[in-house]
C-alpha positions in Angstrom: -14.8 27.1 -25.9 -13.4 24.6 -23.3 -11.2 21.8 -24.8 -11.4 18.5 -23.0 -7.9 16.9 -22.8 -7.6 13.5 -24.5 -7.7 10.4 -22.3 -4.3 8.7 -22.4 -2.5 11.8 -23.8 0.2 14.0 -22.4 -2.0 15.6 -19.8 -3.1 12.2 -18.6 0.5 11.1 -18.2 1.4 14.3 -16.3 -1.5 13.7 -13.9 -0.5 10.1 -13.3 3.2 10.9 -12.8 2.3 13.5 -10.1 0.1 11.0 -8.3 2.8 8.3 -8.6 5.6 10.6 -7.3 3.5 11.2 -4.2 3.2 7.5 -3.6 7.0 7.0 -3.9 7.5 10.0 -1.5 5.2 8.7 1.1 6.4 5.1 0.8 10.0 6.2 1.3 8.9 8.2 4.3 7.2 5.2 5.8 10.2 3.0 5.1 12.4 5.7 6.7 10.6 5.4 10.0 11.6 1.7 10.3 15.3 2.8 9.7 15.5 5.9 11.9 13.3 4.9 14.8 16.2 3.8 17.0 18.0 7.2 16.5 14.7 9.0 17.0 14.1 7.2 20.3 17.6 8.0 21.5 17.2 11.7 20.7 13.8 12.2 22.1 14.1 9.9 25.2 11.4 7.4 24.0 11.2 3.7 24.9 10.5 0.8 22.7 6.9 0.9 23.6 6.6 4.5 22.5 8.2 3.7 19.2 5.7 0.8 18.6 2.8 3.1 19.7 3.9 5.7 17.1 3.8 3.1 14.4 0.4 2.0 15.6 -0.9 5.6 15.6 0.1 6.0 11.9 -1.5 2.6 10.9 -4.8 3.2 12.5 -5.2 6.9 11.6 -4.3 5.9 8.0 -6.9 3.0 8.0 -9.7 5.3 9.3 -8.8 8.1 6.9 -8.7 5.6 4.1 -12.4 5.0 4.5 -13.1 8.6 3.5 -10.3 9.4 1.1 -11.8 7.5 -1.9 -15.2 9.0 -1.4 -13.8 12.5 -1.1 -11.9 11.9 -4.4 -15.1 10.7 -6.0 -17.1 13.7 -4.7 -14.6 16.6 -4.8 -12.2 15.3 -7.5 -8.4 15.0 -7.6 -7.8 18.6 -8.5 -8.9 19.7 -5.1 -8.1 16.7 -2.9 -4.6 15.7 -4.1 -2.8 19.0 -3.6 -4.5 19.2 -0.1 -3.3 15.7 0.7 0.3 16.3 -0.4 0.3 19.5 1.5 -0.9 17.7 4.6 1.9 15.1 4.2 4.4 17.9 3.9 3.1 19.6 7.1 3.2 16.3 9.0 6.8 15.7 7.9 7.8 19.2 9.1 6.1 18.6 12.4 8.0 15.3 12.6 11.3 17.1 12.0 10.6 19.6 14.8 9.2 17.1 17.3 10.9 16.7 20.7 8.2 14.7 22.6 6.0 11.7 22.2 2.9 13.9 21.9 4.3 16.0 19.1 5.5 12.9 17.2 2.1 11.4 17.6 0.4 14.5 16.1 3.0 14.4 13.3 2.3 10.8 12.5 -1.4 11.4 12.5 -1.1 14.4 10.0 1.2 12.4 7.8 -1.2 9.5 7.8 -4.2 11.6 6.8 -2.3 13.0 3.8 -0.8 9.6 2.9 -4.3 8.0 2.9 -4.9 9.8 -0.4 -1.6 8.7 -2.0 -2.0 5.2 -3.4 -5.7 5.5 -3.9 -5.3 8.9 -5.5 -2.8 7.6 -8.0 -5.1 4.7 -8.9 -8.0 7.2 -9.2 -6.1 9.3 -11.6 -5.2 6.3 -13.7 -8.8 5.2 -13.9 -10.1 8.6 -14.8 -7.4 9.7 -17.2 -6.7 6.4 -19.0 -10.2 4.9 -19.2 -11.7 2.1 -17.1 -10.3 -0.7 -19.3 -6.8 0.3 -18.3 -7.5 1.0 -14.6 -6.0 -2.3 -13.4 -2.8 -1.9 -15.4 -2.2 1.7 -14.5 -2.9 0.9 -10.8 -0.5 -2.1 -11.0 2.2 0.2 -12.5 1.9 2.5 -9.5 2.4 -0.5 -7.2 5.4 -1.6 -9.2 7.1 1.8 -9.1 6.3 2.1 -5.4 7.9 -1.3 -4.7 11.1 -0.3 -6.7 11.1 3.1 -5.0 10.9 1.4 -1.5 13.8 -0.9 -2.4 16.0 1.9 -3.7 14.8 4.3 -0.9 15.9 1.9 1.8 19.4 1.8 0.4 19.5 5.6 -0.1 18.3 6.3 3.4 20.8 3.9 4.9 23.6 5.7 3.1 22.2 9.2 4.0 22.2 8.4 7.7 25.9 8.2 7.6 26.0 12.0 6.9 22.7 13.5 8.3 20.3 12.8 11.1 16.6 11.9 11.0 15.5 15.5 11.5 17.3 16.6 8.4 15.9 13.7 6.4 12.4 14.7 7.6 13.0 18.3 6.5 14.0 17.0 3.1 10.7 15.0 2.9 8.8 18.1 4.0 10.5 20.2 1.3 9.9 17.6 -1.4 6.2 17.5 -0.3 5.9 21.2 -0.5 7.4 21.3 -4.0 5.2 18.5 -5.1 2.2 20.4 -3.7 2.9 23.3 -6.0 3.4 21.0 -9.0 0.1 19.3 -8.2 -1.7 22.7 -8.0 -0.4 23.5 -11.5 -0.8 20.1 -13.1 -3.5 17.9 -11.5 -6.9 18.2 -13.2 -10.1 16.1 -13.5 -10.9 15.1 -17.1 -14.5 16.0 -16.5 -15.8 18.7 -14.1 -17.0 17.3 -10.8 -20.8 17.7 -10.3 -21.7 20.2 -7.6 -23.1 18.6 -4.4 -26.6 19.9 -3.4 -27.3 20.7 0.2 -24.1 22.4 1.1 -21.6 20.9 3.6 -24.3 18.7 5.2 -25.3 17.3 1.8 -21.6 16.7 0.8 -20.9 14.8 4.1 -24.1 12.8 3.7 -23.2 12.0 0.1 -19.7 10.7 1.2 -21.2 8.4 3.8 -23.8 7.2 1.3 -21.1 6.3 -1.2 -19.1 4.3 1.4 -22.2 2.4 2.4 -23.2 1.8 -1.2 -19.9 0.0 -1.8 -19.9 -1.9 1.5 -23.4 -3.3 0.8 -22.2 -5.3 -2.2 -21.3 -8.8 -0.9 -19.1 -9.7 -3.9 -16.9 -6.7 -3.2 -15.8 -8.3 0.0 -14.8 -11.6 -1.7 -12.0 -9.8 -3.5 -11.2 -7.3 -0.8 -10.7 -10.0 1.9 -8.7 -12.2 -0.5 -6.5 -9.3 -1.5 -6.1 -8.2 2.1 -4.7 -11.6 3.0 -2.2 -11.4 0.2 -1.1 -7.8 0.9 -1.1 -8.4 4.7 1.2 -11.3 4.3 3.4 -9.2 2.0 3.9 -6.5 4.7 4.2 -9.0 7.5 6.9 -11.0 5.7 8.7 -8.0 4.0 8.8 -5.7 7.0 9.2 -8.1 9.9 9.4 -11.8 9.6 11.4 -12.8 6.6 14.8 -11.6 8.0 14.1 -13.5 11.2 13.2 -16.7 9.4 16.3 -16.5 7.2 18.4 -15.9 10.3 17.0 -19.1 11.7 18.1 -20.8 8.4 21.6 -19.7 9.3 21.9 -16.8 6.9 23.9 -13.7 7.9 22.1 -10.4 8.5 23.5 -9.1 5.2 22.3 -12.1 3.3 18.9 -12.0 4.9 18.6 -8.3 4.1 19.5 -8.9 0.4 16.9 -11.7 0.1 14.2 -9.6 1.8 14.8 -6.7 -0.6 14.3 -9.1 -3.5 10.7 -9.7 -2.2 9.9 -6.1 -3.1 11.3 -6.6 -6.6 9.1 -9.6 -7.0 6.1 -7.5 -6.1 7.3 -4.9 -8.7 7.1 -7.6 -11.4 4.0 -9.4 -10.0 1.6 -6.5 -9.9 1.7 -5.4 -13.5 2.2 -9.0 -14.7 -1.0 -10.1 -12.9 -2.9 -7.2 -14.4 -1.8 -8.0 -18.0 -2.4 -11.7 -17.5 -5.8 -11.1 -16.1 -6.8 -9.0 -19.2 -5.2 -11.5 -21.5 -7.2 -14.5 -20.2 -10.4 -12.4 -19.6 -10.6 -13.4 -16.0 -10.0 -11.9 -12.5 -10.8 -15.1 -10.6 -8.3 -17.4 -12.1 -5.1 -15.2 -11.8 -6.0 -14.3 -8.2 -6.6 -18.0 -7.3 -3.4 -19.2 -8.9 -1.3 -16.3 -7.3 -2.7 -17.4 -3.9 -1.7 -21.0 -4.6 1.8 -19.8 -5.6 2.1 -17.8 -2.4 1.3 -21.0 -0.4 4.1 -22.8 -2.3 6.5 -19.9 -1.7 5.8 -19.7 2.0 6.2 -23.5 2.3 9.6 -23.2 0.6 10.6 -20.4 2.9 9.8 -22.4 6.0 10.5 -26.0 5.1 13.3 -26.1 2.5 17.0 -25.7 3.3 18.0 -22.3 2.0 21.2 -20.7 0.9 21.6 -17.0 0.2 20.9 -17.6 -3.5 17.9 -19.9 -3.1 16.5 -17.6 -0.4 16.5 -14.7 -2.9 14.7 -16.9 -5.4 12.0 -17.9 -2.9 11.5 -14.3 -1.8 11.1 -13.2 -5.4 8.4 -15.9 -5.9 6.6 -14.7 -2.7 6.7 -11.1 -3.9 5.6 -12.1 -7.3 2.6 -14.0 -5.9 1.5 -11.1 -3.6 1.2 -9.0 -6.8 -2.2 -10.7 -7.2 -3.6 -8.5 -4.5 -4.0 -5.7 -7.1 -6.9 -7.6 -8.7 -9.0 -6.9 -5.6 -8.9 -3.2 -6.6 -10.0 -4.1 -10.2 -12.8 -6.4 -9.2 -14.2 -3.9 -6.6 -14.1 -1.2 -9.2 -15.9 -3.4 -11.8 -18.7 -4.2 -9.3 -19.6 -0.6 -8.5 -20.8 2.4 -10.5 -18.0 4.2 -12.3 -18.5 7.3 -10.1 -17.5 5.2 -7.0 -14.2 3.9 -8.3 -12.2 5.9 -5.7 -14.5 4.8 -2.8 -14.1 1.1 -3.8 -10.3 1.5 -4.0 -10.1 3.2 -0.7 -12.1 0.5 1.1 -9.9 -2.2 -0.5 -6.7 -0.4 0.5 -7.9 0.3 4.0 -8.8 -3.4 4.6 -5.3 -4.3 3.4 -3.6 -2.1 6.0 -5.8 -3.3 8.8 -5.0 -6.9 7.8 -1.3 -6.1 7.7 -1.4 -4.7 11.2 -3.1 -7.8 12.5 -1.1 -10.3 10.5 2.3 -8.9 11.6 1.5 -9.6 15.3 -0.2 -13.0 14.7 2.8 -15.3 15.0 3.8 -13.8 18.3 1.1 -15.9 20.0 3.0 -19.1 19.2 6.6 -17.8 19.6 7.4 -18.1 23.3 11.2 -18.1 22.9 13.1 -14.8 22.5 15.3 -16.6 19.9 13.0 -18.9 18.0 14.3 -21.8 16.0 13.2 -22.6 12.5 10.9 -25.3 14.0 9.3 -22.6 16.1 8.6 -20.5 13.0 7.1 -23.5 11.2 4.7 -24.0 14.0 3.8 -20.3 14.5 3.0 -19.7 10.8 0.2 -22.3 10.5 -2.4 -19.5 10.8 -1.0 -17.9 7.7 -1.5 -21.0 5.7 -5.1 -21.3 7.1 -5.8 -17.7 6.0 -4.4 -18.5 2.5 -6.8 -21.4 2.2 -9.6 -18.9 3.0 -8.3 -16.5 0.5 -8.2 -19.2 -2.2 -11.8 -20.2 -1.5 -12.9 -16.5 -1.7 -11.0 -16.1 -5.0 -12.7 -19.2 -6.3 -16.1 -17.8 -5.2 -15.5 -14.3 -6.7 -17.9 -13.1 -9.4 -16.2 -12.9 -12.7 -16.2 -9.2 -13.6 -13.9 -9.0 -16.6 -16.7 -8.6 -19.1 -17.8 -5.4 -17.3 -14.4 -3.8 -18.2 -14.9 -4.0 -21.9 
């Protein structure tokens, strides 16, 4: 007789921990590229344009793969897909370590991106399946919190490691960690219920995956939350990865002070993601917390651009901005509550893919209004008006969202 493991029990936690460890690993690898790309360019003879192109290859392959990763999880299950995804990541990291040309680095980035596209969504999928639908939002938010803390600590660790080893050795470490985690996933990861067999062979499976994606995309209310969440998450990455250190430098802060304040932004996200999930459940609403977090982000960005800042006050402002962007997690919850339970992975993947596409677009947006090579604070204030306009759109979408909390009971 087959015994079904208890939802929320030790087996559930083991599955969730494996999924979350994969997210931390891939987030640290992504963070590492930003740190090592200058050394990589020097060793492989690449120019700045090549480095930017490699980053773009990762982003777009990830975004396209993301459209299918959730549907594949829904159809094939985590037991099959997660070890394959982690193994794909490990292979890409190994290719990265061996690369000596732009072409090989591009292939490595593409392979890493395909594997990574299952990471964040896969951890959320495991949380929803193993802890029950009512705890889906909280478990997903905890993944985001741990990933944010891991990114903060990972940046410091990578900076320290670079004093002793080069980027190739660090890539081999990532590949080795991925290979070890693949073996753990093969031994640990399971689906709480057997996945239904797909009729029609490979053609039927592919048709089913495409049907699932279209089924989610056809629900208009899904896009209210997805677009609002994409604006919040896109601004998080645009500010956290690129613009906040530059704005703080224009305020007169040193590079060290700006780096400290920017790292606090990720700690704000680590608090904001689970806090928003718990708050949303407590007030029985998805709309209100997302709307208020969007308003808080407007206030935080206004403070960043228009208030005089010291190192201490900059850290406080960055924490508030990170806290507010934690509201983006509710877009996963609302999307999941609007679709059939069997499409939870597909809805999460579509939401996450939209967020990374938005991040890529929003990072470049201020450049259209920054003509100077050394912009002043006034230049940044002018260039960031599209961000405020997008936040108004996000607030209107959050206000217009269908209230879905009752469906989680």
